[in-house]
C-alpha positions in Angstrom: 0.0 0.0 0.0 1.4 3.5 -1.0 1.7 5.8 2.0 0.6 9.4 1.5 1.3 12.6 3.4 -0.7 15.8 3.8 1.2 18.8 2.4 1.1 22.5 3.5 -0.8 23.4 0.4 -3.7 21.1 1.4 -3.1 18.3 -1.1 -2.0 14.8 -0.6 1.1 13.4 -2.1 3.2 10.3 -2.1 5.8 9.9 0.6 9.0 11.6 -0.8 11.6 9.3 -2.3 15.4 9.8 -2.4 15.1 10.8 -6.1 12.8 13.6 -5.2 15.4 15.2 -3.0 18.1 14.7 -5.6 15.8 16.5 -8.1 15.4 19.3 -5.6 19.2 20.0 -6.0 18.9 20.5 -9.8 21.5 17.8 -10.8 21.5 18.9 -14.4 22.6 22.4 -13.4 25.0 20.9 -10.8 26.8 19.0 -13.5 27.7 22.1 -15.4 28.8 23.9 -12.2 31.0 21.0 -11.3 32.6 20.8 -14.7 33.3 24.5 -15.1 34.7 24.7 -11.5 36.9 21.7 -12.2 38.2 23.2 -15.4 39.0 26.5 -13.5 40.9 24.5 -10.9 42.9 22.4 -13.5 43.6 25.4 -15.7 45.2 27.3 -12.9 49.1 27.6 -12.9 49.3 26.2 -9.4 48.9 22.5 -8.7 46.4 21.2 -6.1 46.7 18.0 -4.1 44.2 15.5 -5.5 42.5 14.9 -2.2 42.1 18.7 -1.6 40.9 19.2 -5.2 38.3 16.4 -4.9 37.0 17.6 -1.5 36.8 21.2 -2.7 34.9 20.3 -5.9 32.5 18.2 -3.8 31.9 21.3 -1.7 31.2 23.3 -4.8 28.8 20.6 -5.9 27.0 20.7 -2.5 26.8 24.5 -2.8 25.3 24.2 -6.2 22.7 21.8 -4.8 21.9 24.2 -2.0 21.3 27.0 -4.6 19.0 24.7 -6.5 17.0 23.8 -3.4 16.7 27.4 -2.4 15.6 28.4 -5.9 12.9 25.8 -5.9 11.8 27.0 -2.5 11.4 30.6 -3.7 10.0 29.7 -7.2 7.3 27.2 -6.1 4.4 29.4 -7.1 6.0 30.2 -10.5 7.0 26.6 -11.1 3.4 25.4 -10.4 1.9 27.3 -13.4 4.6 26.7 -15.9 4.5 23.5 -18.1 8.3 23.2 -18.0 8.5 23.2 -14.2 5.1 22.0 -12.9 6.4 18.5 -12.2 9.2 19.6 -10.0 9.2 18.2 -6.4 7.5 21.1 -4.6 4.6 22.1 -7.0 3.9 18.4 -7.6 3.5 17.9 -3.8 6.4 15.4 -3.5 8.5 17.6 -1.2 7.3 20.2 1.3 8.4 23.8 0.8 9.8 24.0 4.4 11.9 20.9 3.7 13.4 22.5 0.7 14.3 25.6 2.7 15.9 23.6 5.5 17.9 21.4 3.1 19.0 24.5 1.1 20.2 26.5 4.1 21.9 23.4 5.7 23.8 22.5 2.6 24.8 26.1 1.9 26.3 26.5 5.3 28.0 23.1 5.2 29.5 23.7 1.7 30.9 27.1 2.5 32.4 26.1 5.9 33.9 22.9 4.5 35.4 24.7 1.5 37.0 27.2 3.8 38.6 24.3 5.8 39.6 22.3 2.7 40.8 25.2 0.6 40.9 28.9 1.4 38.7 31.8 2.4 38.7 33.4 -1.0 37.2 30.3 -2.6 34.8 29.9 0.3 33.8 33.6 0.1 33.1 33.3 -3.7 31.0 30.2 -3.1 29.0 31.9 -0.3 28.4 35.0 -2.5 27.4 32.8 -5.5 24.8 31.0 -3.3 23.5 34.3 -1.9 23.4 35.9 -5.4 21.4 33.1 -6.9 19.1 32.3 -4.1 18.3 35.9 -2.9 19.3 38.5 -5.5 18.2 36.6 -8.5 15.5 34.2 -7.3 13.7 36.4 -4.8 14.3 39.8 -6.4 15.6 40.1 -10.0 13.5 37.3 -11.5 10.2 38.8 -10.4 11.2 42.5 -10.7 13.0 43.2 -14.0 13.4 41.9 -17.6 17.1 42.2 -17.0 16.9 39.3 -14.5 18.9 37.0 -16.8 21.5 39.6 -17.6 22.3 40.5 -14.0 21.4 37.1 -12.6 23.8 35.4 -15.1 26.6 36.3 -12.7 25.6 33.4 -10.4 26.2 30.8 -13.1 29.5 32.5 -14.1 31.3 32.2 -10.7 32.1 28.5 -10.6 35.3 28.6 -12.7 36.4 31.6 -10.6 35.8 29.4 -7.5 37.8 26.6 -9.0 40.7 28.9 -9.9 40.6 30.4 -6.4 40.8 26.9 -4.9 44.1 26.4 -6.6 45.6 29.9 -6.5 43.9 31.5 -3.5 42.9 34.5 -5.6 41.4 36.0 -8.7 43.2 36.8 -12.0 42.6 37.9 -15.6 42.2 34.3 -16.6 39.4 33.6 -14.1 37.7 36.8 -15.0 37.7 35.8 -18.7 36.1 32.5 -17.8 33.5 34.4 -15.8 32.9 36.8 -18.7 32.4 34.0 -21.1 29.5 32.5 -19.1 28.1 35.8 -18.1 27.7 37.1 -21.7 26.6 33.6 -22.9 23.7 33.5 -20.5 21.3 36.2 -22.0 21.2 34.8 -25.6 21.0 31.2 -24.2 18.0 32.0 -21.9 16.3 34.5 -24.2 16.2 31.8 -27.0 14.4 29.6 -24.5 12.1 32.4 -23.5 11.0 32.9 -27.1 9.5 29.4 -27.4 8.4 29.3 -23.8 6.9 32.8 -23.8 3.4 31.5 -22.9 4.8 29.9 -19.7 6.3 33.2 -18.5 3.2 35.2 -19.4 1.1 32.7 -17.4 3.5 32.9 -14.4 3.8 36.6 -14.5 7.6 36.5 -14.8 8.9 39.7 -16.6 11.1 38.0 -19.1 12.2 40.2 -22.0 9.7 38.7 -24.6 6.9 39.4 -22.1 7.8 43.0 -21.3 9.4 44.2 -24.5 8.1 41.8 -27.2 9.8 39.2 -29.3 11.4 41.7 -31.8 13.3 43.4 -29.1 14.3 40.0 -27.7 15.7 38.9 -31.0 17.6 42.2 -31.3 19.1 41.7 -27.8 20.1 38.1 -28.6 22.1 39.3 -31.6 23.7 42.2 -29.6 24.8 39.9 -26.8 26.0 37.3 -29.4 28.2 40.0 -30.9 29.5 41.0 -27.5 30.2 37.4 -26.6 32.2 36.4 -29.7 35.4 38.5 -28.9 35.2 37.7 -25.2 35.0 34.0 -26.0 38.0 34.1 -28.3 40.1 36.3 -25.9 41.1 33.4 -23.6 43.2 32.0 -26.5 45.7 34.8 -25.8 45.8 34.4 -22.0 47.5 31.9 -19.7 44.7 29.4 -20.1 44.6 29.5 -23.9 46.7 28.5 -26.9 46.4 27.4 -30.6 44.0 24.5 -29.7 41.6 26.8 -27.9 41.9 29.5 -30.7 41.1 27.0 -33.5 38.1 25.6 -31.6 36.8 28.9 -30.4 36.9 30.4 -33.9 34.8 27.6 -35.3 32.3 27.6 -32.4 31.8 31.3 -32.4 31.3 31.4 -36.2 28.6 28.8 -35.7 27.1 30.7 -32.8 27.0 34.0 -34.6 25.4 32.3 -37.6 22.7 30.9 -35.3 22.2 34.2 -33.6 21.7 35.9 -37.0 19.1 33.2 -38.0 17.2 33.9 -34.8 17.4 37.7 -35.4 16.0 37.5 -38.9 12.9 35.6 -37.9 9.5 36.9 -37.0 6.7 35.5 -35.0 4.8 34.1 -38.0 7.8 32.2 -39.3 8.6 30.9 -35.8 5.1 29.7 -35.0 4.8 28.1 -38.4 7.6 25.7 -37.8 7.3 25.3 -34.0 10.2 27.6 -33.2 12.6 25.1 -34.8 15.4 27.7 -35.3 15.1 29.1 -31.7 15.1 25.6 -30.2 18.1 24.6 -32.3 20.0 27.7 -31.2 19.1 27.1 -27.6 20.3 23.5 -27.8 23.6 24.5 -29.6 24.3 27.1 -27.0 24.6 24.4 -24.3 27.1 22.5 -26.4 28.9 25.8 -27.3 29.6 26.6 -23.7 30.6 23.0 -22.8 33.0 22.8 -25.7 34.7 26.1 -24.7 35.6 24.7 -21.3 36.7 21.4 -23.0 39.1 23.5 -25.0 40.4 25.2 -21.9 40.9 21.8 -20.3 42.7 20.5 -23.4 45.1 23.5 -23.2 45.7 22.7 -19.5 46.5 19.1 -20.5 48.9 20.3 -23.2 50.7 22.5 -20.8 50.9 19.6 -18.3 52.4 17.4 -21.1 54.7 20.3 -22.1 53.1 20.4 -25.6 52.2 24.1 -25.6 54.2 26.3 -28.1 56.7 28.4 -26.2 56.3 31.4 -28.4 52.5 31.6 -28.3 51.4 35.3 -27.7 49.8 35.8 -24.3 49.1 39.6 -23.8 46.9 38.9 -20.8 
Protein backbone atom coordinates (compact mmCIF):
# COMPACT_ATOMS: atom_id res chain seq x y z
CA UNK A 1 0.00 0.00 0.00
CA UNK A 2 1.38 3.45 -0.96
CA UNK A 3 1.70 5.83 1.97
CA UNK A 4 0.57 9.41 1.48
CA UNK A 5 1.27 12.60 3.39
CA UNK A 6 -0.67 15.83 3.84
CA UNK A 7 1.17 18.84 2.38
CA UNK A 8 1.11 22.46 3.50
CA UNK A 9 -0.84 23.38 0.36
CA UNK A 10 -3.68 21.12 1.42
CA UNK A 11 -3.12 18.35 -1.10
CA UNK A 12 -2.05 14.79 -0.62
CA UNK A 13 1.15 13.44 -2.12
CA UNK A 14 3.19 10.29 -2.10
CA UNK A 15 5.84 9.92 0.58
CA UNK A 16 9.01 11.60 -0.77
CA UNK A 17 11.61 9.32 -2.27
CA UNK A 18 15.37 9.81 -2.38
CA UNK A 19 15.14 10.76 -6.06
CA UNK A 20 12.77 13.61 -5.21
CA UNK A 21 15.39 15.19 -2.96
CA UNK A 22 18.05 14.69 -5.62
CA UNK A 23 15.83 16.46 -8.14
CA UNK A 24 15.41 19.30 -5.65
CA UNK A 25 19.15 20.01 -5.99
CA UNK A 26 18.90 20.53 -9.78
CA UNK A 27 21.46 17.85 -10.76
CA UNK A 28 21.55 18.93 -14.42
CA UNK A 29 22.64 22.44 -13.45
CA UNK A 30 24.98 20.94 -10.84
CA UNK A 31 26.84 18.97 -13.52
CA UNK A 32 27.70 22.14 -15.43
CA UNK A 33 28.76 23.89 -12.23
CA UNK A 34 31.03 20.99 -11.26
CA UNK A 35 32.57 20.81 -14.72
CA UNK A 36 33.33 24.53 -15.07
CA UNK A 37 34.68 24.73 -11.52
CA UNK A 38 36.90 21.70 -12.17
CA UNK A 39 38.21 23.24 -15.39
CA UNK A 40 38.97 26.47 -13.53
CA UNK A 41 40.90 24.48 -10.94
CA UNK A 42 42.86 22.39 -13.48
CA UNK A 43 43.61 25.37 -15.73
CA UNK A 44 45.25 27.27 -12.87
CA UNK A 45 49.05 27.56 -12.94
CA UNK A 46 49.27 26.19 -9.40
CA UNK A 47 48.87 22.49 -8.69
CA UNK A 48 46.43 21.24 -6.06
CA UNK A 49 46.72 18.03 -4.07
CA UNK A 50 44.22 15.52 -5.53
CA UNK A 51 42.50 14.93 -2.18
CA UNK A 52 42.07 18.66 -1.56
CA UNK A 53 40.90 19.17 -5.15
CA UNK A 54 38.31 16.39 -4.88
CA UNK A 55 37.04 17.55 -1.49
CA UNK A 56 36.83 21.16 -2.71
CA UNK A 57 34.93 20.28 -5.88
CA UNK A 58 32.51 18.21 -3.79
CA UNK A 59 31.92 21.31 -1.65
CA UNK A 60 31.19 23.33 -4.79
CA UNK A 61 28.76 20.60 -5.88
CA UNK A 62 26.98 20.73 -2.53
CA UNK A 63 26.82 24.52 -2.77
CA UNK A 64 25.28 24.24 -6.23
CA UNK A 65 22.71 21.80 -4.83
CA UNK A 66 21.93 24.23 -2.02
CA UNK A 67 21.32 26.97 -4.58
CA UNK A 68 19.00 24.69 -6.52
CA UNK A 69 16.97 23.80 -3.43
CA UNK A 70 16.66 27.43 -2.37
CA UNK A 71 15.64 28.42 -5.90
CA UNK A 72 12.91 25.77 -5.94
CA UNK A 73 11.76 26.97 -2.51
CA UNK A 74 11.42 30.56 -3.72
CA UNK A 75 9.99 29.72 -7.16
CA UNK A 76 7.35 27.19 -6.06
CA UNK A 77 4.45 29.42 -7.13
CA UNK A 78 6.02 30.20 -10.51
CA UNK A 79 6.95 26.56 -11.10
CA UNK A 80 3.39 25.45 -10.37
CA UNK A 81 1.90 27.29 -13.36
CA UNK A 82 4.64 26.69 -15.94
CA UNK A 83 4.47 23.54 -18.06
CA UNK A 84 8.27 23.20 -18.02
CA UNK A 85 8.49 23.18 -14.22
CA UNK A 86 5.11 22.02 -12.90
CA UNK A 87 6.40 18.50 -12.23
CA UNK A 88 9.22 19.65 -9.95
CA UNK A 89 9.20 18.22 -6.39
CA UNK A 90 7.48 21.13 -4.60
CA UNK A 91 4.64 22.06 -7.01
CA UNK A 92 3.90 18.37 -7.61
CA UNK A 93 3.54 17.89 -3.85
CA UNK A 94 6.37 15.38 -3.47
CA UNK A 95 8.50 17.61 -1.20
CA UNK A 96 7.34 20.20 1.34
CA UNK A 97 8.43 23.81 0.82
CA UNK A 98 9.78 23.97 4.36
CA UNK A 99 11.89 20.88 3.73
CA UNK A 100 13.43 22.50 0.66
CA UNK A 101 14.33 25.61 2.66
CA UNK A 102 15.88 23.58 5.48
CA UNK A 103 17.86 21.44 3.06
CA UNK A 104 19.04 24.46 1.09
CA UNK A 105 20.21 26.46 4.11
CA UNK A 106 21.90 23.44 5.72
CA UNK A 107 23.77 22.48 2.56
CA UNK A 108 24.77 26.10 1.90
CA UNK A 109 26.34 26.55 5.34
CA UNK A 110 27.98 23.12 5.21
CA UNK A 111 29.50 23.68 1.74
CA UNK A 112 30.95 27.11 2.55
CA UNK A 113 32.40 26.09 5.92
CA UNK A 114 33.93 22.91 4.55
CA UNK A 115 35.40 24.67 1.50
CA UNK A 116 37.04 27.20 3.82
CA UNK A 117 38.58 24.32 5.78
CA UNK A 118 39.65 22.29 2.74
CA UNK A 119 40.81 25.18 0.58
CA UNK A 120 40.93 28.89 1.44
CA UNK A 121 38.74 31.81 2.44
CA UNK A 122 38.73 33.40 -1.02
CA UNK A 123 37.20 30.30 -2.61
CA UNK A 124 34.75 29.91 0.28
CA UNK A 125 33.79 33.59 0.07
CA UNK A 126 33.13 33.30 -3.66
CA UNK A 127 30.98 30.21 -3.09
CA UNK A 128 29.00 31.94 -0.32
CA UNK A 129 28.42 34.97 -2.52
CA UNK A 130 27.37 32.77 -5.45
CA UNK A 131 24.75 30.97 -3.34
CA UNK A 132 23.48 34.26 -1.92
CA UNK A 133 23.39 35.91 -5.35
CA UNK A 134 21.42 33.06 -6.94
CA UNK A 135 19.06 32.34 -4.06
CA UNK A 136 18.35 35.89 -2.90
CA UNK A 137 19.35 38.53 -5.45
CA UNK A 138 18.24 36.56 -8.52
CA UNK A 139 15.51 34.19 -7.31
CA UNK A 140 13.75 36.40 -4.77
CA UNK A 141 14.30 39.79 -6.39
CA UNK A 142 15.55 40.09 -9.98
CA UNK A 143 13.53 37.25 -11.48
CA UNK A 144 10.25 38.83 -10.39
CA UNK A 145 11.21 42.48 -10.74
CA UNK A 146 12.98 43.20 -14.03
CA UNK A 147 13.36 41.88 -17.58
CA UNK A 148 17.11 42.23 -17.00
CA UNK A 149 16.86 39.33 -14.53
CA UNK A 150 18.85 37.00 -16.78
CA UNK A 151 21.51 39.62 -17.62
CA UNK A 152 22.34 40.47 -14.01
CA UNK A 153 21.44 37.09 -12.59
CA UNK A 154 23.76 35.39 -15.06
CA UNK A 155 26.62 36.26 -12.73
CA UNK A 156 25.56 33.45 -10.41
CA UNK A 157 26.25 30.82 -13.05
CA UNK A 158 29.49 32.50 -14.09
CA UNK A 159 31.26 32.23 -10.72
CA UNK A 160 32.09 28.46 -10.59
CA UNK A 161 35.26 28.62 -12.73
CA UNK A 162 36.43 31.55 -10.61
CA UNK A 163 35.84 29.42 -7.52
CA UNK A 164 37.84 26.57 -9.05
CA UNK A 165 40.67 28.94 -9.91
CA UNK A 166 40.62 30.38 -6.38
CA UNK A 167 40.77 26.87 -4.88
CA UNK A 168 44.11 26.37 -6.64
CA UNK A 169 45.58 29.88 -6.46
CA UNK A 170 43.87 31.52 -3.49
CA UNK A 171 42.92 34.52 -5.60
CA UNK A 172 41.40 36.00 -8.75
CA UNK A 173 43.22 36.77 -12.01
CA UNK A 174 42.62 37.88 -15.58
CA UNK A 175 42.18 34.26 -16.63
CA UNK A 176 39.44 33.55 -14.11
CA UNK A 177 37.70 36.82 -15.01
CA UNK A 178 37.74 35.79 -18.69
CA UNK A 179 36.08 32.47 -17.82
CA UNK A 180 33.51 34.40 -15.78
CA UNK A 181 32.87 36.82 -18.66
CA UNK A 182 32.41 33.95 -21.12
CA UNK A 183 29.55 32.45 -19.10
CA UNK A 184 28.13 35.85 -18.11
CA UNK A 185 27.73 37.05 -21.71
CA UNK A 186 26.57 33.63 -22.92
CA UNK A 187 23.66 33.53 -20.46
CA UNK A 188 21.33 36.17 -22.05
CA UNK A 189 21.22 34.76 -25.61
CA UNK A 190 20.96 31.24 -24.20
CA UNK A 191 17.98 31.97 -21.93
CA UNK A 192 16.26 34.48 -24.21
CA UNK A 193 16.19 31.84 -26.96
CA UNK A 194 14.41 29.58 -24.46
CA UNK A 195 12.07 32.43 -23.49
CA UNK A 196 11.04 32.90 -27.13
CA UNK A 197 9.54 29.43 -27.43
CA UNK A 198 8.41 29.28 -23.79
CA UNK A 199 6.87 32.75 -23.80
CA UNK A 200 3.39 31.54 -22.88
CA UNK A 201 4.80 29.91 -19.74
CA UNK A 202 6.33 33.18 -18.55
CA UNK A 203 3.19 35.16 -19.38
CA UNK A 204 1.08 32.72 -17.36
CA UNK A 205 3.51 32.85 -14.43
CA UNK A 206 3.84 36.64 -14.50
CA UNK A 207 7.63 36.52 -14.83
CA UNK A 208 8.90 39.68 -16.57
CA UNK A 209 11.14 37.98 -19.10
CA UNK A 210 12.18 40.19 -22.00
CA UNK A 211 9.72 38.73 -24.57
CA UNK A 212 6.88 39.37 -22.11
CA UNK A 213 7.75 42.99 -21.32
CA UNK A 214 9.38 44.21 -24.54
CA UNK A 215 8.15 41.81 -27.20
CA UNK A 216 9.83 39.21 -29.33
CA UNK A 217 11.37 41.67 -31.82
CA UNK A 218 13.32 43.43 -29.08
CA UNK A 219 14.32 40.04 -27.68
CA UNK A 220 15.69 38.92 -31.03
CA UNK A 221 17.64 42.17 -31.31
CA UNK A 222 19.09 41.67 -27.85
CA UNK A 223 20.07 38.07 -28.64
CA UNK A 224 22.09 39.34 -31.60
CA UNK A 225 23.66 42.18 -29.59
CA UNK A 226 24.80 39.87 -26.80
CA UNK A 227 26.03 37.34 -29.36
CA UNK A 228 28.19 40.04 -30.94
CA UNK A 229 29.51 41.03 -27.50
CA UNK A 230 30.18 37.40 -26.60
CA UNK A 231 32.24 36.43 -29.65
CA UNK A 232 35.40 38.50 -28.92
CA UNK A 233 35.21 37.68 -25.22
CA UNK A 234 34.95 33.96 -26.00
CA UNK A 235 38.01 34.12 -28.29
CA UNK A 236 40.10 36.25 -25.88
CA UNK A 237 41.14 33.37 -23.55
CA UNK A 238 43.22 32.00 -26.46
CA UNK A 239 45.72 34.77 -25.78
CA UNK A 240 45.79 34.36 -22.01
CA UNK A 241 47.46 31.92 -19.67
CA UNK A 242 44.65 29.39 -20.13
CA UNK A 243 44.64 29.47 -23.92
CA UNK A 244 46.70 28.54 -26.93
CA UNK A 245 46.36 27.40 -30.56
CA UNK A 246 44.04 24.51 -29.71
CA UNK A 247 41.62 26.85 -27.94
CA UNK A 248 41.87 29.48 -30.68
CA UNK A 249 41.08 27.04 -33.49
CA UNK A 250 38.10 25.56 -31.64
CA UNK A 251 36.79 28.93 -30.43
CA UNK A 252 36.87 30.44 -33.92
CA UNK A 253 34.75 27.58 -35.30
CA UNK A 254 32.32 27.57 -32.37
CA UNK A 255 31.83 31.33 -32.45
CA UNK A 256 31.31 31.42 -36.19
CA UNK A 257 28.56 28.82 -35.74
CA UNK A 258 27.06 30.66 -32.75
CA UNK A 259 27.04 33.97 -34.61
CA UNK A 260 25.38 32.33 -37.61
CA UNK A 261 22.73 30.88 -35.29
CA UNK A 262 22.16 34.24 -33.63
CA UNK A 263 21.70 35.87 -37.02
CA UNK A 264 19.13 33.25 -38.02
CA UNK A 265 17.16 33.88 -34.82
CA UNK A 266 17.39 37.66 -35.38
CA UNK A 267 16.04 37.45 -38.93
CA UNK A 268 12.93 35.57 -37.86
CA UNK A 269 9.49 36.93 -37.05
CA UNK A 270 6.69 35.48 -34.97
CA UNK A 271 4.84 34.14 -37.97
CA UNK A 272 7.83 32.18 -39.26
CA UNK A 273 8.62 30.86 -35.79
CA UNK A 274 5.09 29.74 -35.04
CA UNK A 275 4.76 28.07 -38.44
CA UNK A 276 7.64 25.67 -37.83
CA UNK A 277 7.28 25.29 -34.04
CA UNK A 278 10.21 27.60 -33.19
CA UNK A 279 12.61 25.13 -34.80
CA UNK A 280 15.41 27.69 -35.29
CA UNK A 281 15.12 29.06 -31.75
CA UNK A 282 15.12 25.58 -30.23
CA UNK A 283 18.15 24.60 -32.30
CA UNK A 284 20.02 27.75 -31.22
CA UNK A 285 19.15 27.07 -27.58
CA UNK A 286 20.34 23.47 -27.82
CA UNK A 287 23.57 24.46 -29.56
CA UNK A 288 24.25 27.15 -26.96
CA UNK A 289 24.60 24.44 -24.29
CA UNK A 290 27.10 22.53 -26.42
CA UNK A 291 28.86 25.80 -27.29
CA UNK A 292 29.62 26.61 -23.66
CA UNK A 293 30.57 23.05 -22.77
CA UNK A 294 33.05 22.82 -25.66
CA UNK A 295 34.74 26.11 -24.73
CA UNK A 296 35.58 24.66 -21.34
CA UNK A 297 36.66 21.39 -22.96
CA UNK A 298 39.11 23.48 -25.01
CA UNK A 299 40.41 25.20 -21.88
CA UNK A 300 40.88 21.78 -20.30
CA UNK A 301 42.67 20.54 -23.43
CA UNK A 302 45.09 23.46 -23.22
CA UNK A 303 45.71 22.69 -19.54
CA UNK A 304 46.53 19.07 -20.46
CA UNK A 305 48.86 20.29 -23.24
CA UNK A 306 50.74 22.46 -20.76
CA UNK A 307 50.93 19.55 -18.33
CA UNK A 308 52.43 17.39 -21.08
CA UNK A 309 54.67 20.31 -22.11
CA UNK A 310 53.12 20.44 -25.59
CA UNK A 311 52.20 24.14 -25.63
CA UNK A 312 54.22 26.28 -28.07
CA UNK A 313 56.73 28.41 -26.18
CA UNK A 314 56.30 31.44 -28.42
CA UNK A 315 52.48 31.61 -28.29
CA UNK A 316 51.45 35.27 -27.73
CA UNK A 317 49.83 35.83 -24.32
CA UNK A 318 49.12 39.56 -23.83
CA UNK A 319 46.85 38.93 -20.83
